[in-house]
N, C-alpha and C positions, 0 to 999 in steps of 0.2 A: 615402507611396507605396502604403499598403495600403487607403486609403479608396476607396469606390466611389460611383457616383451613387445607389445604393440608400441610402447613408448621407447623402451631401451634400445632395440635393434636399429631403428632409423636414427636415433640420436647418436649412437655409436658410429654408424656409417657416416654421418654428417661430420664427424671429427676428422675425416680423412686419415684414419689411423694407419700405422705401419704394422703389419702382422708378421711377427716372428714366432707364431704359434700355428698349430694345425687349424684348418685344413691347408693343403699345399697349393691350392689354386690361387689363394690370396685375394679372392673377390672376382667380380664380373669382368674385369679388364682382360684376363687371359682368354675367356670364351669369346669375347668380342673381337680381339685381335686375330684369333684363329678361325673366325667365320662361324661361330656358334651363337651369336647374339640373338638370333631368331628363336632359339630354344628358351632363352630367358624371357623373351617377350610373350611367349605362349605357355608358360610353365603350368599355370592352373589347368589349362585344357589337356595337359599331359597326365594329369592325376586321374587314372582310370583303374579299372579292375580287369579280371581275366575274361574280357569279351572275346568273341571269335576273332582270330588273327593276332591276338596279343600274347599267345602262348601261356605257359604255366611254369613257374619257377621249379616246381617239384615233379614235372613231367615234361621236360623241355623238348620241343619238336620243331620250333620255328624261330622267331625273332630272339628269344632269350637264349636258345641253343646257339644262335649265331654269335652272341656276345661271348659265351663260354669258349667257342671255337677260336675267336680272336685272341683271347688270353692264352689259350693252349698254344697257339702259334707264337705269341709274343714271348712266353716263358719257356717254351720247349717242353711242356708237361705232357704226361700221359692223359690227364684230364684236369680241367680247370673249372672250379665252381665259383660263381659270383655270390657274394654274401651281402645281405642287407641288414644284418644285426651286428655288423662290425667283425673285426678279427676274432673277438671273443668267442663267437659262436663257432667259427672254424676251428679254433684251438680246442674247444670242448669236444666237438664232433670228432676231430682227429684222434684225441686221446681216448675217448670212449670206443672208437673203432679199432684201436690197437691193443686193447686190454680186455680182460674179463674181471668181474667183481672180485676184489680182494688182492689183485695183482700189485706188485711193487712197480713204481715208476721212478726212474732217476731223473730228477728235475732240478733246474737251477733255483737256488733260494731267492734270487732276485727276479723271479718270474712275475708276470702280470697276474692280477687277482683272478682272472678268468681261469688260469691253469690250476690255481688252488681250488676254485669252484668245481673244476672237473674232477679233482681228487675226491671231493665230498660227494658229488653226484654219482660217481662210479664206485664208491666204497674202496678207493685205492689207497695204497700206503706210499707216501712220498719218501724218497731217499734223496737228501739234499746235496746238490753240487754247489759248493761255495765258490764264487768268482774270485779271480785275483784282485788285489787291491792296488789301485794306482796311488801310491803314497804321496806323491807330489801334490795331488789334487784332493786326496781324501775321499775318493769315490770308488765304486766297484768297476772293475774292468771286465775282460773276457773270461771265458771258461777254458781252462787248460785241458788239452786232450789227455794228458797223463792222469788228470783227476777223473775224467770220464772212465778211462781204462781201469783205474784202481777200484772205483765203485762197481763197475761191471764184474770185476773179478770177485769182489766181496758179495755181490748180489746177482749171481748168475741167473736167478729165476726172474729178474726184472724184465718187463715186457718191452719197454721203450725208454728212450732218452728224450727229454724236452728242454729246450733252452732258448733264450732270446739272443738274436744277433741281427742287427746291432741292438745294444741296450739303449736305454733312454738318452744317454749322452752321446750315442753314436759309435761306441766302441764295439767292434766286431770280434767274434771268435773265429778260430781257424776251423771252419766247417768241413773243409776237405779232410783234414787230419782226424777230426772227430767222427766223421762218417765212416772212415776206414776202420776206426776202433769199433764202432757199433756194428758194422756189417760183417766183420770177421767173426762176430758172435751171433749174427743173424738177428740183430735187434733193430727195431724201427727208430729212425731219427726224425723227430718233429721239430722244426725250427720256427719260432715265433719271429718272423721277419716283418713285424708290423711297422717298424721304423725304417725299413729298407726296401720298400716296393720298387724304388727307383734304381737300385744298384745294378740290376740286369741291363740297364740302358745307359749307364754312365760311361763316358770315355775318359781315358787318362788314369791317373793313379788313385784308384778306389778299391776297397776290399771286394773280394769276389762275392757274387750273389750266391745264396744258399742253393738255388736251383742248379747252379753250375758246380757247386762243391760236393754234390752227392747226397744231399738230404732227401729223405723219402717223401715227406709232406712239408710244404712251406706255406705259411699263411702271411699275406701281405695286406696291410692297411693302405690301400691305394689313396684313401682320402688324406692321409697324413702328409705325404710329400708330392703326390701326383694330382690329377685334375678331377677326380670324382669327388662326390660330396660326403660330408660327415655321415658315418655309420655304414659306409661301403667298404668292401674288402674283397680279396680273391684268395681262394685256397688252390694251390697247385699240388697235385699228386704226381710225383715224379717216377715212382717205381711200382712194382707189383706186390710190395710187402704188406700193403693194406688193401682190403677188399673194397672195391668201389661201391658195391651194392650196400655194404654196411655203412659206409660213409654217407651215402645218399639217404639211407633210412634215418640215420642220426640227424642229418641236417633238417629233414622234414619234421622231425620231432621237436627240434630246438628252435627253428626259425618261425617267424610269424606266418600264419596262413593267409595274411593279407599283405604281401610284399609291396613296397612302394615302387610304382612305375617311374616316378621322377628320379628316385635313387638309382634304379637299374638303368635309366636313360643316361645318367651321369657316368656310369661305368662304361656304357657304350661310347660316349663321347671321349672318355679317357683312352679307351682302346683305339679309337679312330685316330686320335692325336699321335699315339705311339706308333701306329702302323703307317701313317703318312710321313714319309721321310722328310719332306720339306717342313711340315709343321713341327715334327719332332726336333729337327735340327734348330729351328727358330727358337722353340721354347727352351730346350736344354742348353742351347748356345748362350742365350741371354742369362739363364740361371747360372751357368758356369762362370760367365764373365763377372756377374755380380759377386759370387762367392770368392772368386780369385781376387777381385778388387779389395774385398775386406781384408784378406790375409796379407795382401801387398801393402796396404796402407795402415793397418792397425799398429805397426811398429812406430808410427809417427806420434803416437800418444804415449808419453812417458808413464811408466808404471803400469800400463795395461798388460795384463797377462792373458794370453790366449792358449787354450789347450791344444797341444799337438801330440800325435801318437801315430805310429805306423799302422795301427789297426783302426784308426778313426775314420769314420765317414765324415768328410770335412764339410758336408752341407749342414751339419750340426755345429754351430758356432758357440763354443763355451768360453765365457769371459769372466775374468776375476779382476776387480778393482780394489781389493783389500789394501793395496799400497796407498790408497787415499783414505784408509780407515772406514771403507764402506763394506757392509755385509751385502750378500746377494739381495736380501729383501729391500735394503735401503737403495741399492742401485736400481732395482726394479721400479720402486716408487718414483725415483728421479726420471727414469725413462718414460714412465706412464704420463708424467706431467708434460712430456714433449710429444705425446701421442704415439709412443712406441710400446708395443705389448709383446712380452716374451712368453715362452712356453713353460719354463721350469726354473725354479730357484732351489739350490741345494747349498747350504752353508754360504760360502762367499761366491759361489758360481751361479751365473745366470746362463741358461741355454737358449740361444736364439735358433729356432727351427726354420730353416729356409725351405723352399719348395719350388715346384715347377713354375709358379707364378711370381717368384722373387725376381726383382729387377734392380738395376744399378741405382735407381732413385731411392729405393728402400734402403740399400746399403749406405748411400750417401747420407741419408737422414740419421741412420744409426751412428755412423762415424762422426758426424757433426755434433750429435748429442753427446757422445762420449768425450769429444774434445772440449765441449762446453763444460761438462761436469768436471773434467780434469783441471780446466783453467780456473774453476771456481773454488778449488780446494788445494790444500798443500799435501805433498807426499809425506807419509808417516813412516818414520824409521822404526822398524820393529824386527826383533830377532825371532819372534814367535811365528810358527806356521799358521796357515789359514784355519779359521774356526769352523771346521766342517762338522756335520752331524755325527755323533758317535753311533747312532742307530744304523747308519749305513753299513757299518762293518762289524757290528756286534752280533755274536752268536748266542741265542737264548738256549737255556737248557730245555730238554723236552721230557714230557711225561705222556701218559695215555690221554687220548682225546676224551674229554668228559662226555658222558652220556646224558647227564642231567645238567641243566643250565639255570643260572640266576643272573640278574642284573645287579651290579654293585657300582658305587661311585669309584672313580679311578683311584682316589686316595686310599681306598680300603682294599686294593687289589694286589699289593705287593706280596709276592710269594704264591698267589693263586694261579691256577692253570687256565689259560685262555680257552674259551669255548667258541669264540668267533674270531674273525680276522680283524686286525686294526690296520687301516690302509690310508696313508696320506695320499691325496689325489689332487693334482698329479704328484708322483708318477704312477700311482696305481699298484705299487709293489708293497705287499704286506710287511710291516715291521714286527708283527706278532701274528702267529697262526694258531689255529686250534691245537692244543696239546703243548704249547710252549709256555714257559713259566714267566709271569710278569715280574719285571724288576723295577726298582725305584728309578733307575736311569730312564727306562722306557716311559714310566709314568710322567716324569719331569719333562721328557722330550715331547710327549703328546700334549701336555698342558701348555708347553711353550708354543707349539704350533697353533693351538686353539686361541691362545692369547694374541697371536699375530693375525688371526682371522683366517688361517689356513683350513682347508677342508680335510677332515679325518673320518673316513668311513668306518663304521663300527663303534663310534662313540656317539651317544645320544646327545640331544641338546642340553640335557641335565648333567652331562659328563659321566654317564654310566656305560659300562661295557659288559659283555657276556663272559662269565667265568664258570668254572665247574662248581656245582653245588656243594 
């Protein structure tokens, strides 16, 4: 309890850890090898405010406007906005700019918590799109265009459609087909591409970027897989279906009035890397070689199961070693002992998030660690499928969102109506939303997560949640 970030961060860096989590730059080496080491050396002196010549994020005319124009060129957008409160603020602004209070919004049930927050802020009524289920892995997959069409037919008054692509595991939806469904009814399509900022720039066999697939507004967390720093993102407005003036007004309402110049600087560096063909080819070439090497060599480890899917962004490496009797949490612990840190654990799956800073030495350490783990254990014969979380695919019954709220212990909440969201983090996807009825399975699942030390937003330290009075 007496430790501080002043202690923790240098100690962690001294471990020479391998990062298979966000951010995508994976540390200072990328900036140094691409010629931006001088920025790191003078970072404190770059922390300024809106002095003359430094421009203003909410009335861009000079250097910040230049950054926006770089992203406009990179993504082929009508207008690009840089975000210093993460993709969350862009998603909320896009939704509020596409709706009026009380409107229906057709949204994926596996959306990020920021989209649920937009529903609350805008007084909006969600109509849930349920993703397909990848039965082999027990996780949620993409959104089917036919399901979007069905809900639009049933809810013709809905203002817009909102969905993630890729989802947290890297599974993409067919945005081109979904955009055609939306646009023939003149509906706005907003894509949370937080996990796919890189797709526009990938060569080879990768799912299509939402900007190329016809989406109206696309929000990208450039910090997740590219070279900008945590809390930075870009919103790309691709069509005229959303008023730019309204978007800009909502952004200035939602974002900090003291935007961080170091964060905006990192967005500029990221854009410069992508615009410089030599630097881009170097960074993306090394990244691709590293990822390809993993898939080429992973089959050498008996019993190792690696997720493959035609709609998978393969920079997300999903691994299952349940053939050795290991759950995802147990495998994560074994990897951490070897200095390897992963992004996400779900059931028996760990997800290793690679990024623009991932290199072959990182993959080598992962492969060697997995080989060592396999060599130290025996394969387990089992006819049972993987032990995945039932909450990933469970649909809770819905009631009216409570107007009055009280806090109750989890054990006393079976059958009560949730008045707040319950959100394991990561991945930041609510497993219970306001208006959904709490079940015993959900209570047991949340208690299990907490016993394993996992973070669950919406549950107090005393184990209480908000329910209807």
